[in-house]
N, C-alpha and C positions, 0 to 999 in steps of 0.2 A: 585618845589618839586612835586613828584608823589602823587597819591591817595593811595599808598600802606599802609597797616596796618600790623604792625609786632606784633606777639604774642610771647613774650619771656617767655618760659615755657608754656606748653599747657596741664595742668591737666584738671580735670572735669569742673572747673569754666571757665577758658579761652576757653575751647572747646565749652562750652555752648554759650558764647558770639560770638565765631567764627561761630557757627551754626546759630545763630540768624542773623548775618550779611548776611550770604549766603541766608537765607530764605527771607530776605528783599530785595534781588536782587543784592548784591555786587558780582562783578565778582571774581571768585576764583583766577584769575591771579593777583588780587590786594592784595592778602593776603599771608603772609609768616609766618611760625611758627618755633620756635626753641625748640628742646627737647634734652634730654640727650642720649636716646637710638635709634639706627637705626630701631629697630622693631616698636617703637612708631611713628617714622617719616613715615615709610611705611604705618602704619595704618591710620594716618591722611591724607596722600596723597590719599590713596585709598577711604577712606570714604567721603572726602570733595573735592577732586580734587585741593587742594592747594599745594604750595611748602612748604615742611617741611625739616628742616636741623637738623641732629643729631650732638651733640657735639663730639661724639667719631669719627665722620667722618671729622668734621671741627671745630677745637678748637676756632676759632674766629667767630663762628656762630652768636652770639648775636650782635656783631659789624656789621657783614655783613648784617644782617636783618634790623638793625636800620638805616644804612646809606641810605639816600634818602627816608625814610618812613615819611609819614605825621603824623602818630600816632603810638606810641609804647605802648603796653599794657603789664605791668609787672605782670607775673603770677606765680612766684616762691614763696617758703615759706617765711613768713615774715622775718625770720632770715637772708635770703639771698638777700633781696630786695636792701638794701643800697649798698652792694658790687656790685650787678648787675648794679645799677644806675651809680656807679663810672666807671664800666667797659665800659659801652656804651657811656659815656659822650663825648669822642672824635669823635664819629661817628654821633652824633645828629646834625640836622640842627637847627638853632635858633628858628624856628617856629614849630618844631616837638612837638606834644602834648604827654606828658608822663603821662599815666594813670596807677595807681596802684590799684590792686584788693586785696592787702595784708591787713589783719587785723593788727591794732595796730601801723602801721608805719605812722607817722604824715607827714603833708605837709611840715612843717619846716625841718624835717629830710630828706625828699626827695629833697627839694630845696637846702639844704646844700651839698648834694652828687652830684648834677647836675650842669652844667654850669650856671653862673649868668643869670637871665632873662628867664630861661627855663619854658615854660608853663607846669604846673602840675595839675592833677586832681586826687583826692583821691576818691575811690569808695568803697562801701561795698555791695557786692552781697550776695545772699543766695543760697542754693543748688537747690531749684526748678527752678533756672535759666536754668538748663540743659534740662528742659521740656518747656522752654519758659514761665514759670509761676513764675519767681522769682521776688524779689524786689531788686532794685539796687539803692543805694544812690550815689549822686555825690556832691563833695565839691571842688570848684575851688581854685587853689592856687593864689599866689600874682600876677603872670604874665599871667594868663589865661584870654583871651578876651572872651566877650559874644559869639562871633562867634565860637571860639574854643570849648567853653563849649557846644554849641548846636550841634556841630559836634560829640562830644563824646556822648552826650545824644542819638543822632540818632543811633550811632554805638551800644550802649548798649541796645536800646529799643527792639531789637529782642529777648533778653533774659528775658524780663518781664517788670514790671512797674518801671519807673525811677523817683526818687524823688530827688529834690535838697534840701540840708540841710547845715547849717553852720557846720564847722568841729567840734565845741565843742559839737554837738549833735550826733556825730558818735557812741560813746560808748553806748549811750542810744538806738539808732536805732539798733546797733548790738545785744543788749540784747533782743530786741523784734523780729526783722526779721532775723538777722544773726543766732542767736541761736534758734530762734523760731521753725523751723522745727523739731528740736530734742524734743522740748516740746510736739509737736503733736504726734511724734513717741512714746514718753514716755507714753502719755495718751493711745495710742492704745495698748501698752504693758500691762498697768495696766488693761484696759478693758478686754483683752484676758485672763489675769490671773484670773480676777474676774469671767469670764464665766466658766473657768475650776473649780473654787471653788464651783460654783453653780451646777456643774454636767455635763457641756457640754464637748464633745470630744475636745481635745486640738486643733486639726487641724481646726475643725469647729469654735471654739471660736476665733482663730487667724484670720480666714477669716472674721467672723462677725465684729470684731473690725476694721480690715483693711478697709473693704468696707464701714463701717459706717463712719469712720473718713474721708475717701476719698470723700464719697458722701456729707458729711456735708461741706467739703472744696469747692466742686463745687457749693453748694448753696450759700456759702459766696462770691464766685467769681462773682455772678450775679450782674449786674449793680444796684447800690443803696442799696445793701444788708447791713443790720445792725445786728451785732451779738446779741444784746439784744432783738431786735424784733423777730429774728428767734427763739431764746431760748423761749421767752414768747409764741410764736405761737404753740410750741409743748409741753408746760407745762400746762396741764389741771388742773384746781383747784381740789385739794384733790386727784390727780391722782398719778400714779406710778412715773412719771418723777419729779413732784413737791416734792415727798418724797425723791428722790435721790438728787435733788439740795439742799434741806434743810440739808441733811446729809453732803453734800460737804461744805456748809456754816458753819455748826457746827464744822466741822473738820478744818476750817480755810484755805480752798483751795485758795481763792483769795489772802490772805496774803502770803501764801507759794509761790504762783506764783510771787507776787511782790518782795518777798525776793530773789527768784532765779534770777529775772531780775536784781535786784540791785547788786547781787553777780557777775553776768556775766559782767555788766558794770564796776564794780570795778576791776575785773581781767583784762579787756581790758586796763584800764588805767595803771595797774601795768606792763603789757607787753610792753606798749609804753615806760615807763620809763626804763625798762630793755634793750630794743633795743637801747635807746638813750645813 
């Protein structure tokens, strides 16, 4: 079997992984991507130098890309993942690693849609992966060997930090890192709105909130950074920041965030049942 990696569906998440592979030194000739539209195929080919096939040009593009590939990364919407798995099953080699980046689709559902014994890995990336700063979880299936898991980890590492977790923790991880970027954006929105309420120009307030949240993120990304320690370091006793944090605590912000995470995890479990 070749070293080829096939990206079936190449939206923002799969393209982020693809870009990470190339940045890590993978030869573009070892990558093939399938998309629906010819314009998108041209865009990927020009941007990354990889082979990209459009469905409107070649109806069997997913099978063609899968045949002979050592790894196949499924990147279509969750509702289409199982149909895609069934579609490509005849073209898969017995050792081809099937990696899913789809939320809510379980390993058992994937394995049932694929040939018996097919190595499967379920992943949960988040959107900062497109900047190489994502968090990507991996959960190996029944037939995935340690060597195959390591190969997948290496492929995904270019998109960010890879963590291995048991599948039963995927919904909890999704509620923190999967949905988490939206929480940070939501905070920036609220900060910008508060600035306007305090009399700042809207454009200035949005910029202040954006750059402050982004800058704090860079501080959190430093080796050994601890969120509590960083917060305490900028919270002077009886100062302005301490007063703001006290107001957040009085308003129940920690509980609200925990309630939101629980709601996200519960919804992920609901979607898995619906897809099943």
